[in-house]
DOVEXLO-575272 format. One record per atom (N, C-alpha, C): x, y, z. Coordinates in steps of 0.05 Angstrom, whole numbers, padded with zeros to 5 digits, always signed. Atoms other than C-alpha are relative to their C-alpha. Layout:
XYZ ...
***
This chain:
+00016-00022-00001 +00001-00001+00001 +00016+00023+00002 -00017-00025+00000 +00035+00065-00024 -00014+00022-00007 +00018-00027+00010 +00015+00137-00030 +00014+00009-00027 -00005-00007+00025 +00019+00169-00100 -00015+00027-00006 +00014-00024+00007 +00001+00244-00111 -00027+00004+00015 +00021+00000-00020 -00044+00242-00053 -00021-00022+00000 +00011+00026+00005 -00073+00174-00076 +00016-00022+00008 -00015+00029-00011 -00063+00109-00043 +00000-00017-00015 +00002+00020+00020 -00043+00050-00090 -00003-00029+00019 +00009+00024-00013 -00081-00010-00066 +00008-00026-00019 -00002+00021+00008 -00050-00073-00093 -00014-00028+00009 +00012+00025-00009 -00094-00138-00082 -00011-00016-00019 +00014+00023+00012 -00136-00191-00102 -00026+00008-00001 +00022-00010+00001 -00206-00186-00132 -00012-00031+00008 +00010+00024-00007 -00261-00243-00105 +00006-00024-00022 -00005+00025+00022 -00243-00284-00172 +00032-00008+00003 -00020+00019+00003 -00178-00291-00152 +00027+00019-00012 -00019-00011+00012 -00140-00239-00201 +00010+00025+00013 -00018-00024-00012 -00087-00186-00185 -00014+00024-00012 +00011-00023+00005 -00116-00117-00183 +00014+00028+00010 -00011-00025-00009 -00095-00046-00173 -00021+00023+00003 +00017-00026+00000 -00139+00013-00143 +00017+00020+00012 -00019-00023-00006 -00116+00077-00133 -00024+00019+00012 +00021-00019-00012 -00162+00117-00077 +00006+00017+00020 -00008-00025-00017 -00162+00178-00033 -00017-00002+00020 +00009+00005-00025 -00184+00164+00040 -00024+00025-00002 +00020-00019+00003 -00250+00209+00049 -00007+00002+00026 +00008-00007-00030 -00285+00203+00119 -00002-00028+00015 +00000+00019-00015 -00279+00152+00177 -00028-00009+00005 +00025+00012-00010 -00340+00108+00192 +00001-00011+00029 +00002+00012-00033 -00355+00087+00267 -00019-00020+00006 +00010+00023-00008 -00370+00019+00290 +00007-00007+00026 -00012+00000-00029 -00367+00019+00363 -00004-00030+00005 -00007+00026-00013 -00336-00045+00393 +00014-00011-00021 -00007+00014+00019 -00310-00064+00326 +00035-00001+00006 -00037-00003+00007 -00234-00084+00316 +00009+00006-00019 -00010-00006+00027 -00227-00062+00249 -00012+00034+00000 +00005-00026+00006 -00232+00010+00225 -00011+00003-00024 +00009-00005+00031 -00271+00035+00160 -00002+00026-00003 +00002-00024+00004 -00264+00092+00123 -00011+00002-00032 +00013-00005+00020 -00299+00112+00062 +00023+00015-00019 -00022-00009+00019 -00251+00121-00002 -00012+00005-00025 +00009-00005+00030 -00258+00149-00070 +00021-00005-00022 -00020+00007+00021 -00224+00125-00133 +00002+00025-00022 -00004-00021+00023 -00196+00169-00188 -00020+00001-00015 +00014-00005+00007 -00251+00160-00223 -00029+00000+00005 +00025-00006-00012 -00310+00170-00175 -00019-00015+00015 +00015+00025-00016 -00328+00105-00147 +00006+00001+00033 +00004+00000-00029 -00340+00100-00074 -00003-00029+00013 -00005+00025-00015 -00316+00040-00030 +00003+00007+00028 -00007-00005-00031 -00304+00026+00045 +00025-00014-00001 -00020+00016-00006 -00240+00003+00064 +00006-00003+00028 +00001+00007-00027 -00232-00040+00124 +00030-00011+00012 -00029+00009-00011 -00163-00046+00160 +00001-00003+00031 -00005-00001-00032 -00139-00061+00229 -00003+00024+00016 +00002-00023-00014 -00151-00017+00286 +00028+00003+00022 -00023+00000-00017 -00084-00002+00315 +00017-00022-00014 -00024+00017+00004 -00025-00048+00314 -00009-00026-00020 +00014+00029+00011 -00037-00112+00261 +00012-00021+00011 -00008+00026-00016 -00034-00164+00313 -00015-00022-00020 +00014+00024+00014 -00054-00238+00297 -00030+00008+00007 +00026-00005-00009 -00119-00217+00331 -00014+00015-00024 +00014-00016+00026 -00133-00162+00279 +00000-00008-00023 +00002+00006+00026 -00112-00203+00219 -00023-00022-00001 +00025+00019-00002 -00165-00257+00242 -00027+00011-00006 +00025-00013+00000 -00218-00208+00250 -00005+00004-00035 +00002-00005+00033 -00205-00184+00174 -00001-00021-00014 +00006+00022+00017 -00197-00253+00145 -00025-00013+00008 +00023+00014-00001 -00262-00274+00175 -00018+00017-00020 +00020-00015+00009 -00294-00212+00146 -00001-00004-00030 +00002+00006+00028 -00266-00229+00077 -00014-00026-00010 +00013+00026+00005 -00279-00302+00079 -00032-00003-00002 +00023-00004+00004 -00351-00286+00093 -00017+00015-00025 +00009-00014+00021 -00359-00233+00044 +00002-00010-00034 -00010+00015+00019 -00326-00273-00008 -00023-00021-00011 +00027+00018+00007 -00377-00327+00000 -00029+00010-00012 +00026-00018+00007 -00432-00280-00002 -00004+00010-00029 -00001-00014+00021 -00412-00240-00061 +00002-00020-00026 +00008+00018+00023 -00401-00305-00104 -00021-00014-00001 +00023+00010-00002 -00465-00331-00084 -00027+00017-00011 +00027-00019+00001 -00513-00272-00092 +00020+00019-00022 -00013-00016+00015 -00480-00239-00155 -00025+00025-00012 +00025-00021+00014 -00551-00194-00169 -00008+00019+00024 +00013-00015-00018 -00573-00133-00132 -00026-00003-00003 -00014-00014-00015 -00602-00117-00088 +00004-00023+00027 -00006+00020-00019 -00569-00159-00026 +00005+00015+00022 +00000-00010-00032 -00565-00145+00047 +00024+00004+00011 -00024+00000-00008 -00493-00141+00048 +00015+00017-00020 -00020-00005+00020 -00433-00103+00020 +00016-00013-00015 -00013+00021+00016 -00400-00135-00035 +00030+00004-00001 -00027+00004+00001 -00326-00158-00035 +00012+00011-00022 -00016-00011+00031 -00286-00112-00086 +00026-00016+00000 -00027+00012+00001 -00217-00135-00066 +00013+00000+00033 -00009+00004-00027 -00171-00151-00012 +00033+00002+00000 -00024+00010+00002 -00100-00163+00012 +00010-00013+00031 -00012+00005-00023 -00076-00203+00068 +00025-00015+00002 -00024+00007+00000 -00010-00219+00049 +00031+00023+00005 -00014-00025-00002 +00022-00149+00063 +00004+00002+00034 +00001-00004-00029 +00046-00126+00134 -00024+00029+00004 +00019-00017+00002 -00013-00070+00120 -00030-00013-00008 +00018+00015+00009 -00071-00121+00110 -00028+00018-00004 +00027-00014+00005 -00140-00091+00077 -00021-00016-00012 +00024+00008+00024 -00206-00104+00047 -00015+00026-00012 +00009-00022+00019 -00244-00062-00002 -00028-00010-00004 +00029+00011+00005 -00324-00071-00002 -00014+00024-00008 +00020-00028+00012 -00378-00027-00034 -00009+00011+00017 +00006-00021-00016 -00401+00032-00005 -00027-00008+00019 +00018+00008-00020 -00450+00022+00059 -00027+00014-00015 +00024-00015+00006 -00523+00035+00040 -00015+00014+00016 +00024-00005-00020 -00565+00079+00076 +00018+00012+00028 -00019-00016-00019 -00541+00107+00148 -00002-00024+00026 +00001+00015-00024 -00524+00070+00215 -00025-00006+00015 +00031+00009-00007 -00585+00032+00243 -00003+00010+00028 +00008-00013-00026 -00575+00061+00313 -00013+00035-00004 +00000-00027+00008 -00579+00129+00283 -00032+00005-00001 +00030-00002+00017 -00651+00116+00247 -00020-00014+00014 +00020+00022-00011 -00681+00056+00284 -00029+00021+00013 +00018-00011-00016 -00722+00105+00325 -00024+00013-00008 +00020-00013+00021 -00756+00144+00270 -00012-00029-00021 +00014+00017+00017 -00778+00077+00237 -00030-00003-00003 +00028+00001-00001 -00847+00079+00214 -00014-00034-00006 +00004+00025+00002 -00848+00006+00191 +00013-00020+00007 -00021+00023-00020 -00818-00042+00239 -00004-00025-00006 +00012+00024+00016 -00854-00101+00205 +00021-00007-00021 -00023+00000+00027 -00808-00089+00141 +00029+00003+00008 -00028+00000-00011 -00753-00074+00180 +00013-00027+00015 -00002+00034-00014 -00762-00150+00221 +00003-00014-00027 -00007+00022+00026 -00768-00182+00151 +00031+00007-00008 -00028-00004+00015 -00704-00143+00122 +00020-00013+00016 -00017+00013-00020 -00671-00168+00186 +00017-00027-00006 -00006+00032+00000 -00679-00238+00181 +00000-00004-00028 -00006+00009+00032 -00675-00235+00101 +00029+00001+00003 -00029-00001-00008 -00602-00214+00118 +00011-00028+00013 -00008+00024-00015 -00592-00270+00166 -00003-00027-00022 +00011+00028+00014 -00626-00322+00116 +00022+00002-00028 -00026-00006+00020 -00571-00296+00061 +00020-00017+00010 -00026+00006-00004 -00516-00313+00102 -00005-00031+00008 +00006+00019-00005 -00548-00374+00126 +00004-00024-00024 +00004+00013+00028 -00559-00402+00056 +00029-00006-00010 -00027+00011+00013 -00484-00406+00041 +00015-00006+00022 -00010+00013-00031 -00467-00433+00113 +00019+00021+00011 -00015-00025-00015 -00442-00367+00143 -00017+00009+00025 +00016-00012-00027 -00458-00350+00218 +00015+00029+00005 -00015-00025-00008 -00447-00275+00234 +00011+00001+00030 -00012+00010-00031 -00432-00303+00310 -00005+00029+00016 +00003-00024-00015 -00442-00227+00333 -00016+00023-00017 +00017-00020+00014 -00503-00187+00306 -00012+00015+00021 +00009-00016-00010 -00519-00126+00335 -00008+00022-00012 +00007-00026+00017 -00550-00050+00316 +00024+00014-00011 -00022-00012+00008 -00480-00028+00310 +00012-00015-00030 -00011+00008+00022 -00469-00079+00256 -00015+00002-00029 +00016-00009+00024 -00529-00054+00208 +00000+00029-00006 +00006-00026+00010 -00540+00001+00165 -00030-00007-00015 +00028+00002+00011 -00612+00020+00145 -00004+00019-00020 +00010-00019+00024 -00638+00051+00078 -00031-00005-00003 +00028-00006-00004 -00713+00067+00084 -00004-00029+00019 +00000+00023-00026 -00732-00005+00116 +00020-00025-00009 -00018+00017+00007 -00679-00041+00074 +00026-00001+00013 -00025+00002-00017 -00628-00070+00121 +00029-00016-00014 -00027+00014+00011 -00555-00084+00106 +00021-00006+00026 -00021+00008-00011 -00504-00124+00147 +00026+00014-00011 -00019-00011+00006 -00442-00087+00148 +00027-00014+00012 -00018+00012-00010 -00397-00122+00197 +00005-00033+00005 +00001+00025+00001 -00373-00189+00192 +00028-00007+00013 -00029+00010-00006 -00306-00192+00227 -00002-00026+00025 +00006+00022-00022 -00338-00250+00284 -00011-00021-00019 +00013+00021+00013 -00365-00288+00227 +00015-00026+00004 -00016+00025+00002 -00349-00363+00218 -00017-00019-00015 +00016+00022+00021 -00370-00424+00173 -00011-00017+00020 +00018+00022-00015 -00425-00473+00197 +00018-00022+00009 -00010+00025-00008 -00394-00536+00233 +00033+00008+00009 -00023-00002-00010 -00332-00502+00251 -00001+00007+00035 +00000-00006-00022 -00315-00503+00327 -00004+00032+00010 +00000-00025-00013 -00334-00442+00368 +00025+00005+00022 -00022-00007-00015 -00276-00403+00399 -00007-00014+00032 +00002+00004-00034 -00305-00411+00471 -00010-00031+00002 +00003+00024-00004 -00316-00486+00458 -00028-00012+00006 +00034+00011-00005 -00397-00484+00464 -00004-00010-00024 +00005+00013+00025 -00402-00532+00407 +00007+00012-00023 -00001+00000+00029 -00410-00519+00331 -00012+00023-00009 +00014-00023+00011 -00422-00457+00291 -00024-00014-00019 +00022+00006+00012 -00491-00458+00262 -00015+00028+00000 +00015-00023+00000 -00543-00404+00240 -00019+00007+00025 +00018-00002-00017 -00584-00411+00301 +00009+00030+00031 -00007-00024-00021 -00540-00354+00344 -00007+00020-00019 +00005-00025+00018 -00557-00308+00284 -00032+00005+00005 +00026-00003-00001 -00633-00318+00294 -00008+00011+00030 +00005-00012-00031 -00628-00306+00375 +00006+00034-00004 -00008-00026-00002 -00584-00241+00361 -00017+00015-00015 +00019-00019+00019 -00632-00214+00306 -00025+00003+00019 +00017-00002-00022 -00683-00224+00363 +00000+00020+00019 -00005-00020-00021 -00646-00182+00412 +00000+00023-00014 +00003-00023+00013 -00640-00131+00361 -00025+00013-00002 +00029-00011-00001 -00716-00128+00351 -00007+00011+00022 +00008-00007-00033 -00722-00126+00433 +00017+00033+00005 -00008-00020-00010 -00675-00063+00431 -00012+00023-00016 +00008-00026+00015 -00711-00026+00370 -00027+00006+00013 +00021-00001-00006 -00773-00040+00404 -00002+00015+00031 +00007-00005-00033 -00759-00021+00480 +00022+00026-00002 -00020-00019-00009 -00693+00023+00475 +00022-00016+00011 -00014+00008-00019 -00654-00023+00514 +00015-00026-00008 -00009+00025+00006 -00611-00084+00504 -00012-00027+00012 +00004+00031-00011 -00631-00155+00521 +00020-00012+00018 -00022+00005-00023 -00601-00175+00587 +00006-00024+00002 -00004+00020-00002 -00608-00238+00573 -00010-00026-00028 +00016+00010+00024 -00632-00296+00518 -00027-00009-00001 +00030+00006-00004 -00697-00301+00543 -00016+00026+00013 +00010-00026-00008 -00718-00229+00551 -00032-00005+00008 +00020+00002-00001 -00784-00216+00575 -00018+00020-00017 +00013-00017+00019 -00834-00198+00525 -00031+00013+00009 +00028-00015-00014 -00896-00175+00572 -00005+00031-00013 +00005-00026+00004 -00924-00112+00538 +00016+00003-00026 -00006-00004+00029 -00888-00124+00468 -00016-00020-00017 +00018+00018+00016 -00947-00154+00428 +00015-00007-00026 -00007+00004+00033 -00907-00138+00360 +00023-00025+00001 -00028+00028+00000 -00847-00191+00385 -00016-00024+00010 +00011+00026-00009 -00897-00245+00416 -00003-00016-00021 -00005+00020+00022 -00905-00277+00347 +00022-00009-00002 -00024+00010+00015 -00830-00283+00339 +00014-00014+00034 -00017+00015-00026 -00818-00313+00418 +00017-00024-00001 -00019+00027+00011 -00790-00376+00381 +00027+00008-00001 -00027-00007+00003 -00732-00336+00362 +00018-00002+00024 -00011+00002-00024 -00715-00331+00436 +00002-00033+00015 -00002+00030-00014 -00720-00411+00445 +00031-00011+00004 -00030+00015-00001 -00660-00456+00456 +00013-00003-00028 -00011+00009+00026 -00613-00470+00411 -00007-00024-00018 +00014+00026+00013 -00639-00524+00361 -00030+00004-00005 +00032-00001+00000 -00711-00501+00376 -00008+00027-00013 +00008-00027+00003 -00709-00431+00340 +00000-00005-00030 +00007+00004+00024 -00739-00424+00271 +00019+00009-00021 -00012-00004+00018 -00709-00417+00206 -00006+00028-00008 +00008-00030+00011 -00700-00340+00183 -00017+00000-00022 +00025-00006+00021 -00740-00351+00122 -00023-00009+00007 +00026+00003-00013 -00797-00379+00160 -00008+00025+00010 +00009-00021-00019 -00799-00322+00201 -00006+00026-00018 +00009-00013+00025 -00803-00275+00137 -00018+00000-00007 +00022+00013+00014 -00854-00316+00112 -00027+00005+00016 +00018-00004-00026 -00889-00310+00179 -00012+00029+00001 +00009-00027+00006 -00892-00235+00173 -00007+00015-00019 +00017-00011+00020 -00926-00231+00108 +00015+00011-00029 -00017-00001+00020 -00868-00221+00068 +00011-00016-00017 +00003+00024+00028 -00846-00252+00002 +00034-00007+00013 -00026+00009-00005 -00779-00294+00026 +00016-00012-00025 -00016+00011+00019 -00725-00303-00022 +00013-00023+00006 -00014+00025-00005 -00703-00372-00024 +00021-00006-00026 -00020+00001+00026 -00640-00365-00077 +00010-00029-00003 -00013+00026+00004 -00619-00434-00104 +00033+00017-00014 -00023-00008+00003 -00546-00421-00109 +00009-00021-00020 -00001+00016+00024 -00521-00443-00178 +00030-00015+00009 -00017+00025-00001 -00467-00505-00177 +00025+00020-00008 -00022-00021+00004 -00412-00453-00209 +00007+00015+00018 -00008-00014-00021 -00419-00408-00156 +00012-00015+00028 -00009+00016-00026 -00409-00467-00105 +00029-00006-00006 -00027+00011+00013 -00347-00486-00148 +00016+00025+00007 -00019-00018-00004 -00319-00413-00138 +00002+00003+00027 -00006-00008-00030 -00334-00407-00068 +00016-00026+00009 -00020+00026-00007 -00298-00481-00059 +00026+00008-00005 -00027-00005+00007 -00241-00456-00097 +00012+00026+00016 -00005-00021-00014 -00240-00393-00058 +00012-00012+00029 -00007+00013-00027 -00240-00433+00010 +00028-00019+00003 -00022+00020+00000 -00183-00480-00016 +00023+00019-00002 -00025-00018+00004 -00137-00423-00035 +00009+00012+00028 -00001-00017-00031 -00152-00389+00038 +00008-00020+00014 -00014+00030-00021 -00136-00459+00073 +00024-00001-00006 -00029+00008+00003 -00073-00463+00035 +00023+00023+00012 -00021-00015-00015 -00046-00401+00066 +00006-00001+00029 -00008-00004-00030 -00057-00418+00136 +00015-00020+00010 -00022+00016-00014 -00004-00450+00177 -00016-00030+00008 +00012+00028+00000 -00015-00523+00176 +00019-00011+00028 -00017+00005-00023 +00005-00549+00246 +00005-00034-00001 -00015+00026+00015 +00049-00613+00231 -00001-00019+00027 +00003+00015-00026 +00038-00679+00282 +00033-00001+00004 -00018+00007-00011 +00098-00694+00322 +00012-00024-00018 -00009+00018+00016 +00147-00738+00284 -00001-00031+00020 +00006+00019-00017 +00139-00811+00310 +00024-00004+00014 -00034+00008-00012 +00199-00838+00360 +00014-00017-00013 -00022+00021+00012 +00256-00874+00332 -00003-00023+00013 -00001+00028-00017 +00254-00945+00344 +00030-00003+00016 -00020+00002-00015 +00302-00964+00393 +00026-00018-00021 -00019+00011+00019 +00372-00987+00362 +00003-00025+00003 -00001+00029+00000 +00384-01061+00347 +00029-00001+00026 -00027+00001-00016 +00441-01085+00402 +00017-00006-00020 -00026+00008+00017 +00509-01090+00377 +00011-00028+00005 -00002+00027-00003 +00527-01162+00371 +00028-00009+00015 -00028+00004-00012 +00603-01154+00389 -00005+00007+00031 +00001-00010-00032 +00581-01116+00460 -00019-00026+00010 +00011+00022-00013 +00533-01176+00469 +00014-00021+00011 -00013+00028+00000 +00584-01233+00458 +00027+00008+00025 -00023-00002-00022 +00638-01193+00505 -00022-00007+00025 +00016+00003-00026 +00578-01189+00565 -00002-00029+00000 +00000+00028-00007 +00568-01263+00555 +00024-00014+00006 -00025+00012-00012 +00640-01284+00557 +00008+00012+00027 +00001-00017-00032 +00644-01235+00621 -00012-00015+00017 +00019+00013-00019 +00587-01271+00647 +00009-00026+00006 -00017+00026-00004 +00616-01338+00634 +00028-00003+00017 -00022-00004-00008 +00682-01322+00655 -00008+00008+00037 +00006-00010-00024 +00653-01293+00724 -00014-00027+00011 +00014+00023-00009 +00612-01360+00732 +00017-00022+00004 -00023+00024+00000 +00673-01408+00719 +00015+00011+00029 -00022-00014-00024 +00714-01363+00769 -00017-00012+00028 +00015+00007-00025 +00655-01372+00823 +00001-00032+00004 -00001+00035-00003 +00651-01454+00806 +00029-00003+00015 -00029+00015-00006 +00725-01463+00814 +00005+00017+00030 -00004-00004-00029 +00729-01421+00881 -00016-00019+00020 +00017+00022-00020 +00670-01461+00909 +00016-00025+00001 -00014+00019+00002 +00705-01523+00889 +00023-00006+00023 -00021-00001-00011 +00770-01505+00920 -00007+00001+00028 +00013+00001-00023 +00728-01490+00987 -00009-00025+00010 +00014+00029-00008 +00694-01556+00985 +00025-00019+00005 -00025+00018+00000 +00766-01593+00974 +00014+00007+00026 -00018-00005-00028 +00798-01556+01033 -00011-00015+00024 +00008+00015-00025 +00749-01582+01078 +00005-00028-00001 
***
């Protein structure tokens, strides 16, 4: 990443794997409270606007992992859903090989959800949009793992998830060892987002009190135990909205598999310890010497014993 006449040259890869170069100028910072990554709106020389995601502060292993999570999730979604509209920013390019890694994504649509949810007039449409976003991630085996208001942008009633730094793939072990990743956590977290939208306060437990919240009572099962929560697409249909059930083409699955394979090859592989070396075979010459010495000692002992007996 180098500067050129006020522009920053970014050399990285597109989601297709091709090496590309972008010349951008940093515009404004975007805030995501609690995020381990920074976001800056950047502009290209020809007027395109993107968002650049970079580690916040030093590029530690933890920061790299957060950025890698985001790239991997958005690569899957971008491959799987090539047509607009989509409830996530498309991955444009990335670089994880340099000392200053980054990701470039399409400009976020709308405004931060926390700034506008208080004025929402159609909360049913917002709810449907939220669960539609979760359904898109679920369709490609991605779990956001930490979904809250600060991860969302809203344009009208359209919802866009813009933070994927904690995301993981289905069936991966969770870092806290609480089983394996699935879309069930996202369904619960979406319910907590709605609880905060309707009450103005964060849910303090996984089973918040819905008394007095008639709008949320039909969605009470999103707060059930893991394994008993509904499919996010079913929630969308329950709200009387049209749930998109996209069929992911095989070509997209193949592209996703190729990206995942290339990604895995870059990860350090923990090699198993080498097997212990077998014990060296005994030296025959040493064995013969030991036997000879043993026989000599035995013979001397017998001789001494005979002398003692004869002396008597």
